[in-house]
C-alpha positions in Angstrom: -35.5 -12.2 -23.1 -35.3 -8.9 -21.3 -34.0 -5.8 -23.1 -30.9 -4.3 -21.4 -31.1 -0.6 -20.7 -27.9 1.0 -21.9 -27.4 4.0 -19.6 -24.4 5.1 -21.6 -26.9 6.0 -24.4 -28.2 8.9 -22.3 -26.2 12.1 -21.8 -24.3 12.4 -18.5 -26.0 14.7 -16.0 -24.3 18.1 -15.8 -23.4 19.5 -12.4 -22.4 16.0 -11.2 -22.9 16.2 -7.4 -25.9 14.4 -6.0 -28.7 16.6 -4.7 -30.0 14.3 -2.0 -28.3 14.4 1.4 -29.1 10.7 1.9 -27.2 7.5 1.0 -29.3 4.5 0.0 -28.4 1.0 -1.0 -29.6 0.6 -4.5 -30.5 4.3 -4.8 -31.6 5.3 -8.2 -29.9 8.7 -8.6 -27.8 7.1 -11.4 -31.0 6.8 -13.4 -31.4 10.6 -13.6 -30.3 11.0 -17.3 -32.5 8.1 -18.4 -35.5 9.5 -16.5 -34.9 12.9 -17.9 -35.1 11.6 -21.5 -38.2 9.6 -20.6 -39.8 12.8 -19.1 -39.0 14.7 -22.3 -40.5 12.0 -24.4 -43.8 12.0 -22.4 -43.9 15.7 -21.5 -42.2 17.7 -24.3 -43.1 21.1 -22.6 -41.3 20.1 -19.4 -44.2 20.8 -17.1 -44.4 17.5 -15.3 -44.7 16.7 -11.7 -42.6 13.8 -10.4 -43.9 11.5 -7.6 -42.1 8.8 -5.6 -44.5 6.5 -3.6 -41.5 4.9 -1.9 -39.1 7.9 -1.9 -36.3 6.7 0.4 -33.3 9.0 -0.4 -35.2 10.5 -3.4 -31.9 10.7 -5.3 -33.4 10.9 -8.8 -36.3 13.1 -7.9 -34.1 15.8 -6.3 -31.6 15.7 -9.2 -34.4 16.3 -11.6 -36.0 19.2 -9.6 -32.7 21.0 -9.0 -31.8 20.6 -12.7 -35.1 22.2 -13.6 -36.4 19.0 -15.4 -39.6 18.8 -13.3 -41.8 21.5 -11.8 -43.0 19.7 -8.7 -42.1 16.8 -6.4 -44.4 14.5 -4.4 -42.2 12.6 -1.9 -43.9 9.9 0.1 -42.6 7.2 2.4 -44.6 4.9 4.6 -41.8 4.9 7.2 -42.5 7.8 9.6 -38.7 8.0 10.2 -37.9 8.7 6.6 -41.0 10.9 6.2 -40.0 13.0 9.3 -36.5 13.5 7.8 -37.9 14.9 4.6 -40.4 17.1 6.3 -37.8 18.4 8.7 -35.5 19.3 5.7 -38.3 21.1 3.8 -40.2 22.6 6.7 -37.5 23.3 9.2 -34.5 23.8 7.0 -32.4 26.1 9.3 -33.0 24.0 12.3 -31.9 20.9 10.3 -28.7 22.6 9.2 -28.0 23.6 12.7 -28.5 20.0 13.9 -26.0 18.8 11.2 -23.4 21.3 12.4 -23.9 20.7 16.1 -24.0 16.9 16.1 -20.7 15.2 16.0 -20.3 11.8 14.2 -19.5 9.7 17.3 -20.4 6.1 18.3 -22.3 7.6 21.3 -24.4 9.8 19.0 -24.9 6.9 16.6 -26.2 4.6 19.3 -28.5 7.3 20.7 -29.9 8.0 17.2 -30.3 4.3 16.5 -32.3 3.8 19.7 -34.6 6.6 18.7 -35.3 4.8 15.4 -36.0 1.5 17.1 -37.9 2.7 20.2 -40.2 5.2 18.5 -44.0 4.9 18.7 -44.4 8.0 16.6 -47.3 8.1 14.1 -46.8 11.6 12.8 -44.0 14.1 12.1 -41.2 14.3 14.6 -38.2 16.5 13.9 -35.8 14.6 16.3 -36.8 11.3 14.8 -36.2 12.6 11.3 -32.8 13.9 12.1 -31.9 10.6 13.8 -32.8 8.8 10.6 -30.6 11.2 8.6 -27.7 10.8 11.1 -27.8 7.0 11.1 -28.0 7.0 7.3 -24.9 9.1 7.0 -22.9 7.2 9.6 -23.9 3.6 9.0 -22.3 1.1 6.6 -23.9 1.6 3.1 -26.4 4.0 4.6 -28.7 1.2 5.9 -30.9 2.2 8.8 -31.6 -1.4 9.9 -28.9 -3.8 11.1 -25.8 -2.6 9.3 -23.6 -1.1 12.1 -21.6 2.1 12.1 -18.9 2.9 9.5 -15.6 1.6 10.9 -17.3 -0.8 13.3 -18.2 -0.4 17.0 -14.5 -0.3 18.0 -13.6 2.1 15.1 -10.8 -0.2 13.9 -11.9 -0.2 10.2 -10.1 1.6 7.4 -12.9 4.2 7.4 -14.2 5.9 10.5 -17.7 6.9 11.5 -17.2 10.5 10.1 -16.2 9.2 6.7 -19.5 10.2 5.0 -20.6 13.0 7.4 -19.5 16.1 5.5 -21.0 19.0 7.4 -20.4 21.7 4.8 -21.6 19.8 1.7 -24.6 18.2 3.6 -25.7 21.6 4.9 -25.4 23.0 1.4 -27.6 20.2 -0.1 -30.2 20.7 2.6 -30.2 24.5 2.1 -30.8 24.0 -1.7 -33.7 21.7 -1.0 -35.2 24.1 1.5 -35.1 26.9 -1.0 -37.3 24.8 -3.2 -39.8 23.8 -0.5 -42.6 25.4 -2.4 -42.1 22.8 -5.1 -42.0 19.8 -2.7 -44.9 18.0 -1.1 -44.1 15.3 1.5 -46.5 12.7 2.9 -46.5 9.6 5.1 -48.8 7.1 3.4 -48.7 3.5 2.4 -47.3 3.5 -1.2 -50.4 2.4 -2.9 -52.6 4.7 -0.8 -50.4 7.5 -2.0 -50.9 6.5 -5.7 -54.6 6.4 -5.2 -54.6 9.8 -3.5 -52.9 11.3 -6.6 -55.6 9.6 -8.7 -58.4 11.1 -6.5 -56.7 14.6 -6.9 -56.7 14.1 -10.7 -53.0 14.7 -10.8 -51.9 11.5 -12.7 -52.2 12.9 -16.2 -49.5 15.5 -15.4 -47.4 13.5 -13.0 -44.7 10.9 -13.7 -44.7 8.1 -11.1 -41.3 6.7 -10.3 -42.1 3.5 -8.3 -39.1 1.9 -6.5 -40.6 -0.2 -3.7 -38.8 -2.2 -1.0 -37.7 -5.2 -2.9 -39.2 -8.6 -2.4 -36.1 -10.5 -1.3 -34.3 -8.0 0.9 -36.9 -5.3 1.7 -37.9 -6.5 5.2 -34.2 -7.0 6.1 -33.0 -3.6 5.0 -36.0 -1.3 5.8 -38.4 -0.7 8.6 -41.2 -0.6 6.1 -40.7 -3.7 4.0 -43.8 -4.9 2.1 -45.9 -8.0 2.4 -46.6 -10.2 -0.7 -50.2 -9.0 -0.6 -49.0 -5.4 -0.9 -46.7 -6.2 -3.8 -49.6 -7.9 -5.5 -52.0 -5.0 -4.9 -49.5 -2.5 -6.3 -49.1 -4.6 -9.4 -52.8 -4.8 -9.9 -53.2 -1.0 -9.7 -50.4 -0.3 -12.1 -51.7 -3.0 -14.5 -55.1 -1.3 -14.6 -53.5 1.6 -16.4 -55.1 4.2 -14.1 -51.8 6.1 -14.2 -50.7 7.0 -17.8 -47.0 7.7 -16.9 -45.1 5.3 -14.6 -41.8 3.5 -14.4 -41.1 0.7 -11.9 -37.8 -0.8 -10.7 -37.7 -4.1 -8.8 -35.4 -7.0 -7.8 -35.3 -9.9 -10.2 -37.7 -12.2 -8.3 -40.3 -14.8 -9.4 -43.1 -12.8 -7.7 -42.2 -9.7 -9.7 -41.9 -11.6 -13.0 -45.3 -13.2 -12.4 -47.0 -9.9 -11.4 -45.7 -8.0 -14.5 -45.7 -10.9 -17.0 -47.9 -8.8 -19.4 -45.6 -5.8 -19.4 -42.4 -5.4 -21.5 -39.5 -6.3 -19.3 -36.2 -4.4 -19.2 -33.0 -5.4 -17.4 -31.0 -3.0 -15.3 -27.6 -3.6 -13.9 -27.2 -1.9 -10.5 -24.0 -1.6 -8.5 -24.3 -2.3 -4.8 -21.7 -1.8 -2.0 -23.6 -3.4 0.8 -21.5 -6.2 2.3 -19.3 -6.4 -0.9 -19.1 -4.5 -4.1 -21.1 -6.2 -6.8 -23.5 -5.7 -9.7 -27.0 -7.0 -9.3 -29.6 -7.6 -12.1 -32.8 -5.6 -11.5 -36.0 -5.4 -13.5 -37.6 -2.3 -15.0 -41.1 -1.9 -16.3 -42.9 1.1 -17.8 -46.4 2.2 -18.7 
């Protein structure tokens, strides 16, 4: 029987507003207070680094950095589109803010940006590709980059229109705050497990908390460009089970493959609210080192 994590037992985060400029289905920003307490338990002096091998919107990571709860972020994503967005935000902050303010949330711009995401053959950083990923994220239903459609529909007949989540001022402010902390943020574009092994080779694992939130088994390939194969899910589980990393926390969908891969770890249940398609609460699983 899985233990249910009571998030109400952890103090509400002060400051309230999300630090990340992205919207992600199943994003884990709401776990910030729980993660803060876990970090304090493991690193009482508050000098930890925080790494996300599958960073996506990096909601929890950025909350923790801006609140001063971690000293350094390692943000990695295997999808060159997402990686390019984060590198553009941190390395070309002013240019990114200018792009936010000079790009109108229209169906035409949405379609142009979506084509960039689908047609790219980029294998390295591309500012325009990164901004396109950001723009589609902010103007698509539930923030999904793949197959969700624009907010309000193609004919804009819905209750909400395509500009409903494209707040130029607040998004620019979030990006500016992240850019100001660029010296604390390292971005990379590696396979998730390769990224973990790179931290191991750099001897950073003892002072770094790994927050592992991979593309989920059931829906990952449908929602993301970088969904994982069964072999990759298995390989990640084997590396984590080897206890090479002393400090890690993993979230997953409640799937037989996950239960089998982590059957020797204590299992916790996490209830996550989703708004993709219809508002609902889904049971997810959480494991820790």
